[in-house]
C-alpha positions as protocol buffer text, in pm:
chain_id: "A"
residue {
  index: 1
  type: MET
  ca { x: -4101 y: -365 z: -377 }
}
residue {
  index: 2
  type: GLY
  ca { x: -3826 y: -246 z: -146 }
}
residue {
  index: 3
  type: LEU
  ca { x: -3850 y: -512 z: 121 }
}
residue {
  index: 4
  type: PHE
  ca { x: -3516 y: -681 z: 47 }
}
residue {
  index: 5
  type: GLY
  ca { x: -3347 y: -397 z: -131 }
}
residue {
  index: 6
  type: PHE
  ca { x: -3442 y: -517 z: -478 }
}
residue {
  index: 7
  type: GLY
  ca { x: -3484 y: -235 z: -724 }
}
residue {
  index: 8
  type: LYS
  ca { x: -3272 y: -1 z: -515 }
}
residue {
  index: 9
  type: LYS
  ca { x: -2961 y: 150 z: -658 }
}
residue {
  index: 10
  type: LYS
  ca { x: -2646 y: 26 z: -489 }
}
residue {
  index: 11
  type: GLU
  ca { x: -2473 y: 296 z: -290 }
}
residue {
  index: 12
  type: GLU
  ca { x: -2103 y: 349 z: -345 }
}
residue {
  index: 13
  type: LYS
  ca { x: -1881 y: 304 z: -46 }
}
residue {
  index: 14
  type: GLU
  ca { x: -1662 y: 599 z: 45 }
}
residue {
  index: 15
  type: THR
  ca { x: -1350 y: 385 z: 2 }
}
residue {
  index: 16
  type: ASP
  ca { x: -1440 y: 281 z: -354 }
}
residue {
  index: 17
  type: ASN
  ca { x: -1296 y: 602 z: -495 }
}
residue {
  index: 18
  type: LEU
  ca { x: -996 y: 635 z: -265 }
}
residue {
  index: 19
  type: LEU
  ca { x: -765 y: 465 z: -514 }
}
residue {
  index: 20
  type: ASP
  ca { x: -895 y: 654 z: -819 }
}
residue {
  index: 21
  type: GLY
  ca { x: -628 y: 868 z: -979 }
}
residue {
  index: 22
  type: VAL
  ca { x: -343 y: 693 z: -797 }
}
residue {
  index: 23
  type: THR
  ca { x: -27 y: 716 z: -999 }
}
residue {
  index: 24
  type: GLU
  ca { x: 90 y: 363 z: -1059 }
}
residue {
  index: 25
  type: ALA
  ca { x: 467 y: 430 z: -1085 }
}
residue {
  index: 26
  type: SER
  ca { x: 522 y: 450 z: -712 }
}
residue {
  index: 27
  type: VAL
  ca { x: 644 y: 284 z: -395 }
}
residue {
  index: 28
  type: LYS
  ca { x: 435 y: 313 z: -81 }
}
residue {
  index: 29
  type: VAL
  ca { x: 468 y: 194 z: 275 }
}
residue {
  index: 30
  type: LEU
  ca { x: 132 y: 142 z: 442 }
}
residue {
  index: 31
  type: GLY
  ca { x: 116 y: 169 z: 818 }
}
residue {
  index: 32
  type: SER
  ca { x: 48 y: 382 z: 1121 }
}
residue {
  index: 33
  type: GLY
  ca { x: 399 y: 520 z: 1152 }
}
residue {
  index: 34
  type: CYS
  ca { x: 510 y: 269 z: 1415 }
}
residue {
  index: 35
  type: ALA
  ca { x: 867 y: 145 z: 1454 }
}
residue {
  index: 36
  type: LYS
  ca { x: 810 y: -151 z: 1219 }
}
residue {
  index: 37
  type: CYS
  ca { x: 663 y: 73 z: 948 }
}
residue {
  index: 38
  type: ASN
  ca { x: 955 y: 313 z: 976 }
}
residue {
  index: 39
  type: GLU
  ca { x: 1203 y: 25 z: 961 }
}
residue {
  index: 40
  type: LEU
  ca { x: 1036 y: -108 z: 644 }
}
residue {
  index: 41
  type: GLU
  ca { x: 1058 y: 238 z: 488 }
}
residue {
  index: 42
  type: LYS
  ca { x: 1429 y: 259 z: 577 }
}
residue {
  index: 43
  type: ASN
  ca { x: 1498 y: -86 z: 429 }
}
residue {
  index: 44
  type: VAL
  ca { x: 1307 y: -5 z: 110 }
}
residue {
  index: 45
  type: LYS
  ca { x: 1506 y: 320 z: 73 }
}
residue {
  index: 46
  type: SER
  ca { x: 1827 y: 118 z: 101 }
}
residue {
  index: 47
  type: ALA
  ca { x: 1698 y: -131 z: -157 }
}
residue {
  index: 48
  type: LEU
  ca { x: 1609 y: 149 z: -400 }
}
residue {
  index: 49
  type: GLU
  ca { x: 1958 y: 297 z: -357 }
}
residue {
  index: 50
  type: GLN
  ca { x: 2118 y: -43 z: -427 }
}
residue {
  index: 51
  type: LEU
  ca { x: 1914 y: -69 z: -747 }
}
residue {
  index: 52
  type: GLY
  ca { x: 2005 y: 286 z: -848 }
}
residue {
  index: 53
  type: MET
  ca { x: 1640 y: 387 z: -854 }
}
residue {
  index: 54
  type: ASP
  ca { x: 1546 y: 745 z: -775 }
}
residue {
  index: 55
  type: THR
  ca { x: 1191 y: 668 z: -663 }
}
residue {
  index: 56
  type: ALA
  ca { x: 1026 y: 855 z: -377 }
}
residue {
  index: 57
  type: ILE
  ca { x: 857 y: 651 z: -107 }
}
residue {
  index: 58
  type: GLU
  ca { x: 517 y: 763 z: 15 }
}
residue {
  index: 59
  type: HIS
  ca { x: 420 y: 665 z: 370 }
}
residue {
  index: 60
  type: VAL
  ca { x: 43 y: 619 z: 386 }
}
residue {
  index: 61
  type: THR
  ca { x: -109 y: 636 z: 736 }
}
residue {
  index: 62
  type: ASP
  ca { x: -478 y: 685 z: 646 }
}
residue {
  index: 63
  type: PHE
  ca { x: -648 y: 360 z: 749 }
}
residue {
  index: 64
  type: ASN
  ca { x: -929 y: 410 z: 496 }
}
residue {
  index: 65
  type: VAL
  ca { x: -674 y: 414 z: 215 }
}
residue {
  index: 66
  type: ILE
  ca { x: -485 y: 119 z: 366 }
}
residue {
  index: 67
  type: ALA
  ca { x: -811 y: -79 z: 385 }
}
residue {
  index: 68
  type: ALA
  ca { x: -891 y: 16 z: 24 }
}
residue {
  index: 69
  type: TYR
  ca { x: -576 y: -175 z: -74 }
}
residue {
  index: 70
  type: GLY
  ca { x: -718 y: -477 z: 109 }
}
residue {
  index: 71
  type: VAL
  ca { x: -446 y: -464 z: 375 }
}
residue {
  index: 72
  type: MET
  ca { x: -548 y: -554 z: 729 }
}
residue {
  index: 73
  type: THR
  ca { x: -199 y: -619 z: 870 }
}
residue {
  index: 74
  type: THR
  ca { x: 72 y: -356 z: 853 }
}
residue {
  index: 75
  type: PRO
  ca { x: 337 y: -271 z: 764 }
}
residue {
  index: 76
  type: ALA
  ca { x: 273 y: -329 z: 396 }
}
residue {
  index: 77
  type: LEU
  ca { x: 461 y: -245 z: 77 }
}
residue {
  index: 78
  type: VAL
  ca { x: 287 y: -135 z: -242 }
}
residue {
  index: 79
  type: VAL
  ca { x: 480 y: -123 z: -569 }
}
residue {
  index: 80
  type: ASP
  ca { x: 317 y: 15 z: -883 }
}
residue {
  index: 81
  type: GLY
  ca { x: -25 y: 1 z: -719 }
}
residue {
  index: 82
  type: LYS
  ca { x: 2 y: -366 z: -612 }
}
residue {
  index: 83
  type: VAL
  ca { x: 49 y: -493 z: -258 }
}
residue {
  index: 84
  type: VAL
  ca { x: 367 y: -704 z: -267 }
}
residue {
  index: 85
  type: SER
  ca { x: 415 y: -760 z: 105 }
}
residue {
  index: 86
  type: TYR
  ca { x: 220 y: -714 z: 426 }
}
residue {
  index: 87
  type: GLY
  ca { x: 247 y: -802 z: 792 }
}
residue {
  index: 88
  type: LYS
  ca { x: 625 y: -809 z: 816 }
}
residue {
  index: 89
  type: VAL
  ca { x: 934 y: -594 z: 794 }
}
residue {
  index: 90
  type: LEU
  ca { x: 1123 y: -688 z: 480 }
}
residue {
  index: 91
  type: LYS
  ca { x: 1500 y: -712 z: 493 }
}
residue {
  index: 92
  type: VAL
  ca { x: 1689 y: -504 z: 237 }
}
residue {
  index: 93
  type: ASP
  ca { x: 1765 y: -805 z: 14 }
}
residue {
  index: 94
  type: GLU
  ca { x: 1399 y: -914 z: 21 }
}
residue {
  index: 95
  type: ALA
  ca { x: 1292 y: -564 z: -81 }
}
residue {
  index: 96
  type: VAL
  ca { x: 1547 y: -564 z: -364 }
}
residue {
  index: 97
  type: LYS
  ca { x: 1398 y: -886 z: -504 }
}
residue {
  index: 98
  type: LEU
  ca { x: 1044 y: -748 z: -492 }
}
residue {
  index: 99
  type: LEU
  ca { x: 1143 y: -415 z: -648 }
}
residue {
  index: 100
  type: GLN
  ca { x: 1324 y: -589 z: -936 }
}
residue {
  index: 101
  type: LYS
  ca { x: 1005 y: -766 z: -1048 }
}
C-alpha cells in the first residue's frame, strides 16, 4: 500500500550528490562573498603563507553546496573536505593552528 510511503523508493535529494567528486586536498571558504567571508579568506591566505603551503583557496558561494556541508552560519572554513570552523572570522594564528592539524 502507498498510504504512508511504505514500499516506495526513497528519492535522492539534489544536494546528496553535490559533494561527490570533491577533491579532498583543498582549502575552501564558504560564504556569500560578504566582508567577513573575504576577511576570512585573506587571513587563511596569510596563514598558508606562514606555513609555506602553496594551496589555492576556493571561495564557495553556492548556498546548496554550503548547506551540503551542513553549514548554516557563514563564513566557514573547510580543510580537506571537513568543516573546521563556521560562524566567525578566524584570526591568522587561529587559522595556522587549524591548518597544521
